[in-house]
N, C-alpha and C positions, 0 to 999 in steps of 0.2 A: 838747354841740352840735358837729356836724361843721364843720370849717373849710372855706373856699372851695376850698383845695387838695384836701382830702379828698373833697368833693363832686365836683370836677372829675375826680379820679382814679377815683372810683366810676362816674361817668357814662361815662368812657372805657372802663373795664373791662366794664361791662354793655352799653355801646353796641357795643363790639367783639364781645361775645358775641352780641348781637342781629344784627349784620351777618353773623357766621358762621352763625347759625341760618338767616337768610334765604338765604344762599348755598347752604347745604346743602339747604334745602327746595327751592331752585330746581333743583338738580341732581337731587334725589330725585323731583321732580314730573314729570320727563320720562322716561317708561318705556313706550315703544311696544312692542306685541306683534306677532309675525308675523301677517300678514293671513290666512294660511290657518288659523290657530288661532281666529280670531274668527268666521269662517264667514258673513260677510255676503254673499258671492257666491252662496250658496244661494238668496237672495231675488231675484236678478237677473231682470229682465224682458228678453226678447230679441225683436227685430223685424228683418225684412229689408225694405229699400226700395231698389229699383233697383240690386240687386247689392251693397248695403252692409248688412252684418249688425252690429247694435248690441246689446250687452248692457249694462244699467245698473242700479245700485242706489244709492239715497240713504241714507247711513248715519244712524242715530239717534244721540242724545247719547252713550250708553254705547259704542256701536261706534266712534264718531269718537274718543272719548277713548282707547280701547284701541288703535286703529290708529295714532294719531299722538302718543300719550303726553301729551296736554294736553286740557283741556275746551274744545274748539274751538267748540262750538255755544253755550256760555255767552258766548263772545266774538264771536258773530255770524257764524260761518263754518261751513258745512256741506260736507263732502267728498262728492262723487258719483263712485263708481267706474264706469269705462266701459271696455268692451272692444269694439274695432272691427275687423272684417275687411273690407278693401276688395277686393271681388271685381271691380271695374271695371278696365279696361285703361289707366287714367290715375291719377295721384296726385290726392288730394282734400285740401282744407283746411277745417278746422272754423272756423265763425264763432262764437266764444264769446259775443259780444254778444247773439246771438239766443237763447242759452240762458239768460243772466241779464245784464241791462245793468249790474249792480253786481258782477260776478264779481271775484274776487281772483286776482292772480298768485301763483305758489308762494312767491316771496320775500316778498311782502306778507303772505300768510297765516302764514308762519313768523314774521315779525317781530312781528306782532300778538300772537303767543303766547310771545314771548321772556320769560324770567325777568329780573328787574332785576339780580340777581347770579348769573350762571350762564353765563359766556362759553363754557365747554366744552360744556354741554348746548345752548346756543343754536347753536353751530356744528354740532353733530350734528343739531339740529332743522332747520337750513337745508338740510343735505345730504339729510335724509329727505324733506322736502317737494319739493325739486328732483328727486330720484331718482324720486319717485312721481307727478310731475305728468304729465298727459296731453299728449303732443305734439299740435300743431295740424296737422301734415302727416302724411298717411296714404298710404304708398306702395302702388302697385298690387300686389295679390296678397298683401299682408302683413297680419298681425294685430297690433294695438297695443293696449296697455291702460295705464291710469293714472287719476289723479283730476283732476276739476275742483273748484275751491273757490268756492262760491257762497253766497248768502244763505240762511238756514235756513228750513225748513218742517217741520212735524210732521204726522203723520196720513197725508198723501199729498203728493206733489210732481209737478208737471207738468214733463215734459222735452221740450224743443224743440231738436232737433239740425238744423243746417243746414250741409251740406257743399257746397263749390263746387269746380269744376274748369274746364277749358276748355269753355265753352259748356254747362256742366253745373251743375245744382243738385239736390241730394238732400235731401229734408226727411223727418224721422222724428219723430213725436210720440207720446208715451204717458205714462202715469202710473204711478209706483211708490209703494208704500206705505212709510211711514216709522214705525218704532217710537218710542214716547215720548209718545203721546197716549192718554188714557183715553176710548176710544169703541169701539163695536162695529159690525160689519157684519151686516146682516140676510141671511138665506137667502131670497132672492127666490122661489125655487121652492117654499118651504114656507108662504108667506104665505096663499095661497088654494088651495082644492082645484080640480082641473081643471074640474069642472062649475060652479064659481063665476065663471069667467073668460069674458067675451064676446070671441070671436075675430071681428074685423071686418076688412073689406077695402074698404069703401066710405067715402069721405070724408063724405058726408052722414050715414051711419049713425054714424060716429065723432062728429060734431058733436052729434047727438041724444043719444048715450050720455054725452058730456061734460056736457051741460046737465042730465042727470038725476042727476049725482053730488051729494053733499052741498054745501050752499051755503057752509058755514062750518066752522071748527074749533070745538071746545067744551072745556069743562072735563072732568075725568075722568068725572063722572057723566052727562055729556051734557045737563045742565040749563041751562047758560049758554053761549050762542053767543058766539064771539069773532071773530077776524080772518076775512075772507072768503077762501075758496079761489079765488085769482084768477089762477093760471097753470097750464098743463099742458105737460109735456115728453114728447115721443115719442122714446125712446131706450133702448138697453140700459144697465144700470147702470154698467159701466165707462166707457162713452163719456160719460155724464152727469157722472160724477165728474171725468173729464178736462176736460170743457168748463167745469165750475164752477171747478176748481182753476186751470185756465189763464186763466180770466176774473177771477182775483183773489180768489175766495172761499176761506175757511178752514173746515174742519170744526170743529164745537164739541165740547168734551169733555162727557162725562156728569157728573152731579153726584156728586162724591166728596169726601172730606175735603180732599184736596189741591186739587182744582179750586175748592172753596168758599173755601179759604184764599186762593188766588190771586185769586179774584173779589173778596173782601172787601178785600184789599190794594190791588187796582186801584181800587176804589171810594174807599177812604180817601185814597189818594195821587194820585187823578186821573190815573192812567196807563192805557194801553191794554193789553188782554189779548186777544190774537188769537183764542184758542180758548175764551173764557169760555162756560160752559153757558148754554143758554136754558131757560126753563121749559117743562115738558111741556104740550102741547095735544093734542087728540084728534080723530081722524076714523076712520071705519070701525071704531070700538070699540077703537082702539089709539093710543098716543102716536106722535109723528112717527117715521118710519123713519130719517130723517137730518135734520140741521140744519146750516146753513152761515151764515157771516156775513163782513162786511167791516167791520173796526173803524175808528174815527176816532181822534182824539187822546186820548180817554179812554173808559172803559167805558160812559158814559152815552149815547154817540152811536155808532150802528152801523146798517148795513143787515143784515137777517137774514131767513132763509127756512127754512121747514120743508116737507118733502116726504113724501108717502105713495105707495106703489105702489098704483095703481088696479086694480080687477078687470076690466081691459080689455087686450087685445092688438090692435095694429093692424098688419096684414100681418106678423105674427110678431114685432113689436117691442113692448117694454114701454111702458106709458103711466103717467106719474107726475103727480100733482096736488099743488099746494102753495099755501102762503100766504106772501106776502112783504110786509114793511113796513119802515119806517125809524124807529129810535129817535132822538129828537131831544133827550131830556133825561129828568128824573125828576119825578114828581109824588107827592104824599102819597096813600096808599091805606090806609085803616083806621089801624092804628098803625104802619105802615111806609111804604115807598115802592115805586113800580113805574115801569117805563119809560113815558115818554110817546111815542106814535107820531105820526108826521106824519099828519094826518087825510086827506090826499089819497093814499090807498093806490094809486090807479090809476097814479100816476107811477112807482111802484116796479116795476110790470110791465115798463115800458120800460127801467128801469135794468137789470133782469135780462137783457132782450133785448140791450141794449148790451154786457153782459159776454160774452154768447155771440158777438156780432160781434167783440169784442176777441180771443176765443180762436179765431176763424174756424171756428166749429162750427155756426152757425145756417144751416140749409138753406132752410127756409120757415116762414112764420108766418101766423096768422089769428086772428080773434076769435070767441068763442062765448059764449053766455049761461050762466046757472047760478048766478052770485054775486048777493048781495043788492043791490038798488038803493037808494041813499040820496042825500041832497043836503045841502049845507052848512047850509041852514036847517032841515033835519030829519034830522040824522045818526044813525047807529047807534053802539053802543058795543062795546068789546072787553073783556069781563070787568069791568074797573073802569069804572063809569058815566061818570067824567070823561074816559076815554080814548076819544074819539069818532073816527069815520071816515066818509067818504062815498065813493061809488063809482058808476060807471055800470052796474055789475052784470055786466060782461063778463069773460071769462077770455082771457088771451093764450095761444094754443096755439102751441108751437114744436117743429118737427121738427129734430133735430140730425143732423149728418153726421160720419163718421169721416175724410172727406177735407177738406182746407182749402177753405173757401168764401169767396171775395172778396165785398166789400160789394155790388158791382154784380151778383153772381150770386144773391143772396137773392131768393126769389120768395114770392108769396102762396099760401096753401093753397087749392086748388081745391075748395071745399066742395060745389059742384054736380056734381062728377065722380064716377063710379063706376069700379071696376076701375082700369086704368092710364091712363084718359083725363085730359084737362085741361079745366078750366073756363075760360070766357072771362072771368069776373069772380069775385072773392072778396070776402067780407065784410071 
């Protein structure tokens, strides 16, 4: 049997070796790559607003780790690379709070990624983060680049740049795609044949066409009706994506082994999973083109929506129809469980509208028919007979804008107007 002294010596010996291993691991873990070797700039999106040209790209998990030598996004930090050319005749200042209220300073982002035993690598890390931070002042006629350190998003990220000068405010908004999420984008041009699309120019004709679209989503065989198709968005795909992401919605992952594992873990441990898949439901003979959600404290509670491209174009713009509902818990279904939806599905139409108000993209709105009518004393069900809902049977129709729209600038849809005219009243 070992004596106390022998145990103590052994502990010191192996403890010292453990400390040495941790220190070595801390140094070895910090291994940034030259940014031009990573190639993330090739995905940059560029816009020019009021003489200011901005290029930006949000790095995915692997890109961020390569660029800064540490798994930043695992620690809640996402680097966004930005290049700005100030073509105005005055200096401008970036307001990072408008970009992300929870943004990190360079020193803060570096410190969060420090190794416990790695003073040398930590010092190099501090220098790297500071050297590559985006300055907040942009001189006239100069081009400046660097990184903002913000809270992470996968799939897509909404960027909101606000620059101010003397009596000047320049606002640039767009969405960039972010790798690291299992999902796919549809080819909108290939969904329908040209002769399958109704090209409309009259608000009244649009309302009539909307009211003729399917009432509800269904199972794959089309035999069981489920949630009502209770909202319509008039927008081109990129703008709709920007409006949803800017309004707080996350894209959902497709069902894969990895996403199924994360969903199960989230369910078992009562945690949130921002990108958890939704079940496939069908309209126009196909599953949802896209699905989005806003998660709550755990996976059992979330707002979620599915959207389909409709066979309609209005004044050259795409028309999307969708179903939105709120998961409020789980109920037993057969030998398993399913999400319980809030039976008042009409309330969720207005939740979606409010999210567009939040992203300042809602231009005008109105109500049209076409969804099923039901009442609390005689509700309908969504696949699972116990999952009831009721509705006034109307669809909230929303036209989006690519220019910021203030709350008091939002108008009602002039259903009675044709061409470019305005109606006196709207439903």
